[in-house]
N, CA and C of each residue as an Amber inpcrd file, in Angstrom:
protein
   393
  34.9750000   1.0310000   6.3590000  33.8160000   1.5700000   7.0050000
  33.8270000   1.1450000   8.5700000  33.7290000   2.2000000   9.4030000
  33.7670000   1.8810000  10.8020000  32.4240000   1.3990000  11.3090000
  32.3710000   0.8980000  12.4980000  31.1730000   0.3140000  13.0340000
  29.9790000   1.3160000  13.0330000  30.2530000   2.5590000  13.3380000
  29.1360000   3.5970000  13.4330000  28.4950000   3.7650000  12.0860000
  29.3200000   3.7030000  10.9790000  28.7370000   3.8620000   9.6430000
  27.8190000   2.7180000   9.3100000  28.3480000   1.5070000   9.6880000
  27.5260000   0.2940000   9.4280000  26.3000000   0.2960000  10.2670000
  26.3710000   0.7650000  11.4800000  25.1880000   0.8360000  12.3450000
  24.1900000   1.8060000  11.7620000  24.6360000   2.9450000  11.3210000
  23.7690000   3.9640000  10.7340000  23.0470000   3.4090000   9.4810000
  23.7440000   2.7870000   8.6400000  23.1410000   2.1890000   7.4400000
  22.0780000   1.1330000   7.8360000  22.4510000   0.2750000   8.7840000
  21.5380000  -0.7750000   9.2060000  20.2480000  -0.2060000   9.8580000
  20.4700000   0.8710000  10.7390000  19.3540000   1.5180000  11.3540000
  18.3980000   2.0640000  10.3900000  18.9390000   2.6750000   9.2970000
  18.0240000   3.2740000   8.2890000  17.1210000   2.3160000   7.6220000
  17.4640000   1.0250000   7.6940000  16.5350000   0.0420000   7.1400000
  15.4060000  -0.3610000   8.0000000  15.4090000   0.0960000   9.2130000
  14.3870000  -0.2300000  10.2790000  13.4320000   0.8840000  10.3720000
  12.2710000   0.6510000  10.9650000  11.2630000   1.6700000  11.2300000
  11.7900000   2.6760000  12.2380000  11.1610000   3.8140000  12.2370000
  11.6050000   4.8850000  13.1920000  11.4510000   4.4990000  14.6080000
  10.3880000   3.7340000  14.9700000  10.1430000   3.2590000  16.3370000
  11.3420000   2.3280000  16.7460000  11.6530000   1.4140000  15.8450000
  12.7290000   0.4430000  16.2460000  14.0520000   1.1710000  16.2800000
  14.2750000   2.1280000  15.3940000  15.5410000   2.9750000  15.3860000
  15.6640000   3.6090000  16.8090000  14.5570000   4.1890000  17.2570000
  14.6040000   4.8990000  18.5250000  14.8680000   3.8670000  19.6410000
  14.2330000   2.7340000  19.6710000  14.4410000   1.7520000  20.6870000
  15.8360000   1.2190000  20.7080000  16.3960000   1.0150000  19.5500000
  17.8550000   0.5670000  19.4450000  18.7580000   1.6390000  20.0370000
  18.4970000   2.8550000  19.6510000  19.3890000   3.9660000  20.1420000
  19.2760000   4.1170000  21.6910000  18.0550000   3.9820000  22.2280000
  17.8490000   4.1370000  23.6060000  18.5730000   2.9690000  24.3660000
  18.3730000   1.7720000  23.8700000  19.0740000   0.6300000  24.5200000
  20.6050000   0.7270000  24.4360000  21.1090000   1.1340000  23.2790000
  22.5790000   1.2090000  23.1000000  23.1700000   2.3300000  24.0440000
  22.4250000   3.3930000  24.0870000  22.9060000   4.5320000  24.9560000
  22.8550000   4.1180000  26.4080000  21.8090000   3.3830000  26.8100000
  21.7080000   2.9220000  28.1950000  22.8310000   1.9010000  28.4740000
  23.1380000   1.1240000  27.5380000  24.2680000   0.0850000  27.7830000
  25.5890000   0.8550000  27.9530000  25.7820000   1.9490000  27.2510000
  26.9780000   2.7830000  27.4160000  26.9940000   3.3870000  28.7920000
  25.8410000   3.9310000  29.2340000  25.7510000   4.5050000  30.5240000
  26.0490000   3.5470000  31.7080000  25.6580000   2.2380000  31.4730000
  25.9250000   1.2250000  32.5040000  27.4230000   1.0810000  32.7560000
  28.2610000   1.2840000  31.7010000  29.7030000   1.1400000  31.8480000
  30.1960000   2.1520000  32.8480000  29.6880000   3.4170000  32.6680000
  30.0820000   4.5130000  33.5490000  29.5790000   4.2710000  34.9500000
  28.2880000   3.8170000  35.0480000  27.6990000   3.5550000  36.3720000
  28.5630000   2.4990000  37.1300000  28.8760000   1.3800000  36.4610000
  29.6920000   0.3720000  37.1380000  30.9910000   0.9190000  37.6320000
  31.6690000   1.7020000  36.8450000  32.9330000   2.3230000  37.2360000
  32.7680000   3.3210000  38.3420000  31.7360000   4.0960000  38.3090000
  31.4850000   5.0880000  39.3650000  31.2920000   4.4000000  40.6820000
  30.5400000   3.2620000  40.6670000  30.2550000   2.5200000  41.9340000
  31.5870000   1.8890000  42.4410000  32.4660000   1.5810000  41.5130000
  33.7560000   0.9960000  41.8810000  34.6680000   2.0800000  42.4720000
  34.5730000   3.3060000  41.9870000  35.4360000   4.4160000  42.4160000
  35.0190000   5.1050000  43.7050000  33.7010000   5.1240000  43.9420000
  33.1490000   5.8480000  45.0980000  33.7420000   5.3160000  46.4020000
  34.0190000   6.1800000  47.3020000  34.5150000   5.7400000  48.6810000
  33.3640000   5.2020000  49.3860000  33.5410000   4.1500000  50.0460000
  32.4020000   3.5020000  50.7500000  32.5940000   3.5800000  52.2550000
  31.6260000   4.2280000  52.8420000  31.5980000   4.2480000  54.3260000
  30.3010000   3.5230000  54.7710000  29.1850000   3.9880000  54.3210000
  27.9680000   3.2810000  54.7230000  27.3560000   2.4420000  53.5450000
  27.7870000   2.7680000  52.3180000  27.3130000   2.0910000  51.1630000
  26.1570000   2.7920000  50.4870000  25.5750000   3.8020000  51.1600000
  24.4220000   4.4870000  50.5790000  24.7860000   5.1770000  49.2980000
  25.9140000   5.8250000  49.2260000  26.2950000   6.5230000  47.9800000
  26.4560000   5.5900000  46.8760000  27.1440000   4.4750000  47.0620000
  27.3280000   3.5190000  46.0220000  25.9490000   3.0070000  45.5430000
  25.0300000   2.7730000  46.3840000  23.7310000   2.2640000  46.0150000
  22.9040000   3.3950000  45.2820000  23.2330000   4.6340000  45.5190000
  22.4370000   5.7120000  44.9580000  22.9880000   6.1950000  43.5500000
  24.0550000   5.5430000  43.0200000  24.5690000   5.8570000  41.7020000
  23.6310000   5.2020000  40.6920000  22.8700000   6.0230000  39.9860000
  21.8190000   5.5190000  39.0430000  22.0030000   6.0340000  37.6550000
  21.3010000   5.4830000  36.6940000  21.2510000   5.9900000  35.2990000
  19.8550000   6.6320000  35.1930000  19.8370000   7.8850000  34.6590000
  18.5570000   8.5230000  34.3480000  18.5130000   8.8050000  32.9010000
  17.3890000   8.5470000  32.3470000  17.1680000   8.9580000  30.9260000
  16.6830000  10.3840000  30.8990000  17.2900000  11.1440000  30.0860000
  16.9180000  12.5190000  29.9030000  15.8640000  12.5420000  28.7800000
  15.1240000  13.6090000  28.6320000  14.0700000  13.7290000  27.6290000
  14.7520000  13.5490000  26.2630000  14.1390000  12.7590000  25.4320000
  14.5790000  12.5900000  24.0330000  14.3370000  13.9000000  23.3110000
  15.4110000  14.4180000  22.6870000  15.3420000  15.6830000  21.8930000
  14.5070000  15.5220000  20.6080000  14.0090000  16.6840000  20.1110000
  13.2380000  16.6660000  18.9050000  14.0590000  16.1310000  17.7580000
  15.3090000  16.2620000  17.8100000  16.1990000  15.8030000  16.7110000
  16.4860000  14.2840000  16.8450000  15.9250000  13.6120000  17.8470000
  16.0750000  12.2350000  18.0900000  17.3000000  11.8450000  18.9110000
  17.9930000  12.8720000  19.4500000  19.1120000  12.5520000  20.3150000
  18.6630000  11.9620000  21.6240000  19.3150000  10.8660000  21.9910000
  18.9300000  10.1690000  23.2620000  20.0920000  10.3970000  24.2100000
  19.6740000  10.8360000  25.4390000  20.7210000  11.1390000  26.4300000
  20.4160000  10.4220000  27.7850000  21.4000000   9.8980000  28.3550000
  21.3490000   9.3490000  29.6960000  22.3850000  10.0490000  30.6010000
  22.1410000  10.0800000  31.7980000  23.1350000  10.6660000  32.7680000
  23.3480000   9.6760000  33.8910000  24.5730000   9.6470000  34.4390000
  24.8380000   8.7830000  35.6380000  24.9410000   9.8270000  36.7460000
  24.0990000   9.6820000  37.7400000  24.0500000  10.6380000  38.8660000
  23.9120000   9.8540000  40.1750000  23.9600000  10.6440000  41.2950000
  23.5760000  10.0820000  42.5620000  22.1960000  10.6190000  42.8300000
  21.3830000   9.6730000  43.2710000  19.9640000  10.1050000  43.6160000
  19.8210000  10.4300000  45.0670000  18.8330000  11.2840000  45.3670000
  18.5490000  11.5850000  46.7520000  17.2160000  10.9910000  47.1560000
  16.8640000   9.9240000  46.4870000  15.6160000   9.2110000  46.8100000
  15.8650000   8.1010000  47.8090000  14.9820000   7.8970000  48.6480000
  15.0750000   6.8120000  49.6300000  15.0150000   5.4770000  48.9250000
  15.5040000   4.3970000  49.3490000  16.1160000   4.2540000  50.6920000
  17.5860000   4.5770000  50.7420000  18.2990000   4.8270000  49.5960000
  19.7020000   5.0750000  49.6530000  20.0090000   6.5030000  49.2300000
  19.8450000   7.3710000  50.1820000  19.9180000   8.8410000  49.9450000
  21.3620000   9.1890000  49.7580000  21.7770000   9.4760000  48.4870000
  23.1160000   9.8810000  48.1920000  23.2240000  11.3070000  47.8560000
  22.4450000  12.1720000  48.5080000  22.4200000  13.5520000  48.1890000
  23.8380000  14.2150000  48.2600000  24.6870000  13.6670000  49.1110000
  25.9790000  14.2240000  49.3540000  26.9780000  13.8730000  48.2560000
  26.5680000  13.1180000  47.2340000  27.4350000  12.7830000  46.1590000
  27.9960000  14.0290000  45.4380000  27.1330000  15.0220000  45.2780000
  27.5100000  16.2260000  44.5900000  28.6090000  17.0030000  45.3340000
  28.5620000  16.8820000  46.6960000  29.6040000  17.5940000  47.4540000
  30.9480000  16.8810000  47.2890000  30.9290000  15.5270000  47.2370000
  32.1560000  14.8020000  46.9360000  32.6480000  15.0750000  45.5350000
  31.7560000  15.0750000  44.5950000  32.1750000  15.2630000  43.1620000
  32.7830000  16.6190000  42.9240000  32.1670000  17.6420000  43.4760000
  32.5900000  19.0380000  43.1590000  33.3050000  19.7440000  44.3160000
  33.2230000  19.2200000  45.4880000  33.8290000  19.8270000  46.6750000
  32.9070000  20.9600000  47.2270000  33.2950000  21.4850000  48.2860000
  32.6060000  22.5790000  48.9480000  33.5670000  23.6540000  49.4070000
  33.0820000  24.6870000  50.0740000  34.0030000  25.7080000  50.4500000
  35.0030000  25.1880000  51.5280000  34.5810000  24.1320000  52.2240000
  35.3660000  23.5660000  53.3480000  35.9490000  22.1880000  53.0690000
  35.7170000  21.7060000  51.8590000  36.2230000  20.3760000  51.4660000
  36.6170000  20.3780000  50.0410000  37.7910000  19.7740000  49.7650000
  38.1310000  19.6340000  48.4360000  37.3660000  18.5320000  47.7060000
  37.3260000  18.5720000  46.4080000  36.6150000  17.6080000  45.6100000
  37.2130000  16.2620000  45.6920000  36.3960000  15.2390000  45.6650000
  36.8510000  13.8380000  45.5470000  36.0100000  13.1500000  44.4890000
  36.2260000  13.6150000  43.2400000  35.3470000  13.1950000  42.1830000
  35.4410000  11.6290000  41.9030000  34.2720000  11.1060000  41.5180000
  34.1840000   9.7070000  41.1470000  33.3300000   9.4540000  39.8480000
  32.4250000  10.4550000  39.5650000  31.6400000  10.3650000  38.3480000
  32.4350000  10.7410000  37.1090000  33.1230000  11.8640000  37.1430000
  33.9190000  12.3010000  35.9610000  35.0560000  11.2780000  35.7070000
  35.7890000  10.9120000  36.7340000  36.8300000   9.8780000  36.4460000
  36.2570000   8.5710000  35.9590000  35.0140000   8.2210000  36.3530000
  34.4690000   7.0070000  35.8960000  34.2680000   7.0520000  34.3870000
  33.8000000   8.2050000  33.8560000  33.6460000   8.3630000  32.4100000
  35.0520000   8.4110000  31.7080000  35.9710000   9.1060000  32.3010000
  37.2800000   9.1700000  31.6860000  37.9580000   7.7620000  31.5920000
  37.7680000   7.0360000  32.6220000  38.3230000   5.6070000  32.7010000
  37.6790000   4.7250000  31.7450000  36.4820000   4.9310000  31.3330000
  35.7310000   3.9770000  30.5630000  35.3150000   4.4760000  29.2170000
  35.9740000   5.4500000  28.6320000  35.5560000   6.0140000  27.3660000
  35.5110000   4.9970000  26.2500000  36.5080000   4.1550000  26.2140000
  36.5450000   3.1690000  25.1300000  35.4580000   2.0750000  25.3570000
  35.2660000   1.6610000  26.6150000  34.2310000   0.7160000  26.9440000
  32.8450000   1.2220000  26.6070000  32.6490000   2.5100000  26.7610000
  31.3610000   3.1550000  26.4850000  31.1050000   2.9600000  25.0170000
  32.0120000   3.3000000  24.1850000  31.8200000   3.1470000  22.7110000
  31.5590000   1.7150000  22.3500000  32.3910000   0.8230000  22.9330000
  32.2750000  -0.5980000  22.6460000  30.9340000  -1.1070000  23.0310000
  30.4650000  -0.7740000  24.2220000  29.1400000  -1.2170000  24.7270000
  28.0150000  -0.7250000  23.7480000  28.1390000   0.5120000  23.3050000
  27.1880000   1.0350000  22.3880000  27.1330000   0.2020000  21.0970000
  28.2550000   0.0340000  20.5620000  28.3910000  -0.7160000  19.2850000
  27.8190000  -2.1590000  19.3820000  28.3030000  -2.8320000  20.4540000
  27.9270000  -4.2100000  20.6650000  26.3670000  -4.4000000  20.8130000
  25.8300000  -3.5080000  21.6440000  24.3280000  -3.5660000  21.8330000
  23.6140000  -3.2390000  20.5570000  24.0340000  -2.1880000  19.8420000
  23.3040000  -1.7450000  18.6110000  23.4580000  -2.8700000  17.5970000
  24.5930000  -3.4420000  17.3800000  24.7390000  -4.4790000  16.3720000
  23.8910000  -5.7290000  16.6990000  23.9360000  -6.1170000  17.9560000
  23.1660000  -7.3120000  18.3270000  21.6950000  -7.0490000  18.1950000
  21.2240000  -5.8740000  18.5630000  19.7840000  -5.5680000  18.4980000
  19.3460000  -5.3820000  17.1160000  20.1410000  -4.7200000  16.2340000
  19.7680000  -4.5320000  14.8490000  19.6700000  -5.8890000  14.1390000
  20.6430000  -6.7500000  14.4010000  20.5760000  -8.0880000  13.7900000
  19.3480000  -8.7840000  14.2380000  18.9350000  -8.6630000  15.4990000
  17.7390000  -9.3310000  16.0210000  16.4490000  -8.8000000  15.3030000
  16.4160000  -7.4760000  15.1350000  15.3090000  -6.8050000  14.5340000
  15.1900000  -7.1650000  13.0660000  16.3020000  -7.2350000  12.3780000
  16.3090000  -7.6100000  10.8920000  15.8540000  -9.0420000  10.7890000
  16.3230000  -9.9330000  11.6830000  15.9250000 -11.3360000  11.7000000
  14.4030000 -11.4080000  11.9110000  13.8550000 -10.6640000  12.8590000
  12.4420000 -10.6650000  13.1190000  11.6400000 -10.2380000  11.8570000
  12.1830000  -9.2080000  11.1730000  11.5290000  -8.6970000  10.0070000
  11.4540000  -9.7120000   8.8540000  12.4830000 -10.5670000   8.8000000
  12.5450000 -11.5350000   7.7080000  11.5460000 -12.6690000   7.9320000
  11.0800000 -12.8540000   9.1180000  10.1390000 -13.9820000   9.3990000
   8.7450000 -13.6600000   8.8920000
């Protein structure tokens, strides 16, 4: 039995609210791996773009699917609006991607982070329930 099967079985023993919280936390932990790598890969001139690499939670789907995205934000004080131009290129500039390669470089760590967080949190919740 792989870790995901064990996680699924353990999650089913918990309430829906706790299941959702565990999944949100585990997915966010996975996204952090990509965020760290993206910040490592981005070319630094002023540092604004590196500071603007953030994790955003997308709306939880009706089927319970939790999604996060790693993007560059255009919010002050670290306006990284130009991150999309670097990632995809423009008519006058070739792409210098850093977000997609960050995910590709960290695929295994993303899965590991998810599993480690979920297992630790499920164990904690089960222990709480026993008290």
